[in-house]
C-alpha positions as CSV (number, residue, x, y, z in Angstrom):
1,M,0.0,0.0,0.0
2,K,2.8,2.3,0.9
3,S,4.5,1.6,-2.5
4,L,1.3,2.4,-4.3
5,S,1.0,5.7,-2.5
6,L,4.7,6.5,-3.3
7,Y,4.0,5.7,-7.0
8,F,1.1,8.2,-7.2
9,A,3.2,10.8,-5.4
10,M,6.0,10.5,-7.9
11,L,3.6,10.6,-10.8
12,A,2.0,13.8,-9.6
13,T,5.5,15.4,-9.2
14,V,6.4,14.5,-12.8
15,L,3.1,16.0,-14.1
16,V,3.6,19.2,-12.2
17,F,7.2,19.8,-13.2
18,T,7.2,18.5,-16.7
19,P,5.7,21.7,-18.3
20,V,8.2,23.8,-16.5
21,V,11.1,21.7,-17.9
22,Y,9.7,21.8,-21.4
23,G,9.2,25.5,-21.1
24,Q,12.9,26.0,-20.1
25,E,14.0,23.8,-23.1
26,L,11.9,25.8,-25.5
27,K,13.3,29.1,-24.3
28,K,16.9,27.8,-24.9
29,T,16.2,26.8,-28.5
30,P,18.4,29.0,-30.6
31,T,16.9,31.1,-33.4
32,S,18.4,32.2,-36.7
33,A,20.1,35.6,-36.9
34,T,17.8,38.2,-38.3
35,I,18.9,39.3,-41.8
36,P,17.9,42.8,-42.7
37,V,15.8,43.0,-45.8
38,A,13.9,45.7,-47.6
39,D,10.2,46.2,-46.9
40,K,8.7,44.9,-50.2
41,E,6.0,42.9,-51.7
42,S,6.8,39.9,-53.8
43,G,8.2,40.6,-57.2
44,Y,11.2,42.4,-58.6
45,M,11.9,45.8,-57.2
46,I,12.7,48.4,-59.9
47,Q,16.2,49.8,-59.5
48,P,17.9,53.0,-60.9
49,G,19.3,52.2,-64.3
50,D,16.5,49.9,-65.3
51,V,14.8,50.5,-68.6
52,L,11.0,50.2,-68.8
53,T,8.6,50.2,-71.6
54,V,5.3,51.9,-70.9
55,S,2.2,51.8,-73.2
56,V,-1.4,52.7,-73.1
57,W,-3.9,50.7,-75.2
58,K,-5.3,52.6,-78.2
59,E,-3.1,55.6,-77.3
60,K,-0.2,55.7,-79.7
61,D,1.1,58.9,-78.3
62,L,1.4,57.3,-74.9
63,E,4.0,54.7,-75.7
64,D,7.6,55.2,-74.6
65,T,10.8,53.6,-73.3
66,V,11.9,55.2,-70.1
67,L,15.1,55.0,-68.1
68,V,14.8,55.0,-64.3
69,R,17.0,57.9,-63.1
70,P,19.7,57.6,-60.4
71,D,17.2,59.1,-57.9
72,G,14.7,56.3,-58.7
73,G,12.3,58.6,-60.6
74,L,10.9,58.4,-64.2
75,S,8.9,60.7,-66.4
76,F,5.9,59.8,-68.6
77,P,3.5,62.0,-70.5
78,L,0.5,63.3,-68.5
79,T,1.7,61.6,-65.3
80,G,4.5,63.9,-64.2
81,D,7.4,62.5,-62.2
82,I,6.9,59.0,-60.7
83,Q,9.1,57.6,-57.9
84,T,9.9,53.9,-58.4
85,T,12.1,53.4,-55.3
86,G,10.9,50.3,-53.4
87,K,8.1,49.6,-55.9
88,T,7.4,46.6,-58.1
89,V,6.5,46.9,-61.8
90,E,2.8,46.2,-60.9
91,Q,2.8,49.1,-58.3
92,V,4.2,51.5,-60.9
93,R,1.7,50.4,-63.5
94,K,-1.2,51.1,-61.0
95,E,0.2,54.5,-60.2
96,I,0.5,55.5,-63.9
97,S,-3.0,54.2,-64.5
98,A,-4.4,56.2,-61.6
99,R,-2.8,59.4,-62.8
100,L,-3.8,58.9,-66.4
101,G,-7.4,58.3,-65.2
102,K,-7.7,62.0,-64.8
103,Y,-7.5,62.4,-68.6
104,I,-8.4,59.0,-70.1
105,P,-11.4,56.9,-69.0
106,D,-10.3,53.5,-67.7
107,P,-6.8,53.5,-69.3
108,V,-5.3,50.1,-69.9
109,V,-1.6,50.5,-69.0
110,T,1.2,48.1,-69.6
111,V,4.6,48.4,-67.9
112,A,7.4,45.9,-68.6
113,I,11.1,45.8,-67.9
114,K,13.1,46.0,-71.1
115,Q,16.5,45.9,-69.6
116,I,17.6,45.1,-66.0
117,Q,20.6,47.3,-65.5
118,G,20.1,48.5,-62.0
119,N,20.1,45.3,-60.0
120,V,23.9,45.3,-59.4
121,I,25.8,43.5,-56.7
122,Y,29.5,43.9,-55.9
123,V,32.2,41.4,-55.0
124,V,35.5,42.9,-53.7
125,G,38.6,41.7,-52.0
126,K,40.5,38.5,-52.5
127,V,38.6,37.0,-55.4
128,N,39.9,36.3,-58.9
129,K,37.6,38.7,-60.7
130,P,36.4,41.5,-58.4
131,G,33.8,43.9,-59.7
132,D,30.2,44.7,-60.2
133,F,27.7,42.1,-61.6
134,I,24.2,42.6,-62.9
135,A,21.8,40.1,-61.3
136,N,19.2,39.1,-63.8
137,S,17.8,36.7,-61.3
138,D,18.0,35.9,-57.6
139,I,21.7,35.5,-56.8
140,D,23.0,34.1,-53.4
141,V,26.4,34.6,-51.9
142,M,27.9,31.4,-53.2
143,Q,26.7,32.2,-56.7
144,A,28.2,35.7,-56.4
145,L,31.6,34.3,-55.4
146,S,31.5,32.0,-58.4
147,M,30.7,34.9,-60.7
148,A,33.7,36.6,-59.3
149,G,35.9,33.7,-60.3
150,G,36.2,32.2,-56.8
151,M,38.5,33.2,-53.9
152,T,42.3,33.4,-54.1
153,P,44.4,31.0,-51.9
154,F,45.0,33.8,-49.4
155,A,41.3,34.7,-48.8
156,A,40.0,34.4,-45.2
157,E,37.0,32.4,-46.3
158,N,35.3,32.3,-42.9
159,S,35.5,36.1,-42.4
160,I,33.5,37.2,-45.4
161,K,31.0,40.0,-44.8
162,I,28.0,41.2,-46.9
163,L,27.6,45.0,-46.5
164,R,23.9,46.0,-46.9
165,R,22.5,49.5,-46.7
166,L,18.9,49.7,-45.6
167,H,17.0,52.9,-44.7
168,G,20.3,54.8,-44.6
169,A,22.0,52.4,-42.2
170,E,24.7,50.0,-43.2
171,T,24.8,46.5,-41.8
172,A,27.6,43.8,-42.0
173,I,26.2,40.3,-42.4
174,P,28.7,37.5,-41.6
175,F,29.3,34.6,-44.0
176,K,31.4,31.6,-43.3
177,Y,32.2,29.9,-46.5
178,G,33.6,26.7,-44.9
179,Q,30.3,26.0,-43.1
180,V,28.1,26.5,-46.1
181,E,30.5,24.5,-48.3
182,S,30.1,21.6,-45.9
183,G,26.3,21.9,-45.9
184,K,26.0,23.5,-42.5
185,H,24.2,26.7,-41.5
186,L,22.9,27.2,-45.0
187,Q,20.8,30.1,-43.9
188,Q,23.9,32.2,-44.3
189,N,23.8,31.8,-48.0
190,I,21.3,34.6,-48.4
191,I,19.8,36.1,-51.6
192,L,21.7,39.3,-52.3
193,Q,19.9,42.6,-52.9
194,A,20.7,45.4,-55.3
195,G,23.7,47.3,-53.9
196,D,25.0,44.6,-51.7
197,V,28.7,44.3,-51.4
198,V,30.4,41.0,-50.7
199,V,33.7,41.6,-49.0
200,V,36.3,38.8,-49.0
201,P,39.2,39.8,-46.8
């Protein structure tokens, strides 16, 4: 009888303290480092230097190829100056359509990217071919290093930094090549954004 009472007492102790132990374990679970990214919707973000084609259905005078200026702006007839910084092609199309709506009933506007010239990333330091590279698609750090011809024998491969400027502040994101090469901590192999600089010391 005493052994049965002891058994129930031990069981009650386990039930009481188990949630606390689990809670402590959950709190100790490490989380991935936060990587700063631009506030954006899905889709390619227009960059200075990109070339766009803009046309309005049944309006031949409203067809043009426009260059996005270094300040991120573009000009189109009847719309005035439009700022494209931080916007997708669809967002710019909607803005042009809304402005033209003052002069044309229900305008059907088409905006397309003719040339991607502004989505540039940079790889500098101890690589075989340092320089700037136009990213026509999503490029991660490993791919950027490959585009730069790989690292030289004297490169500090586990001290690589990605410099990213966001909202006027610059952040250094660490990248350890050896870990990613061996299949570990792959979250470091981030997709690069326009203007990112990969520094290989």
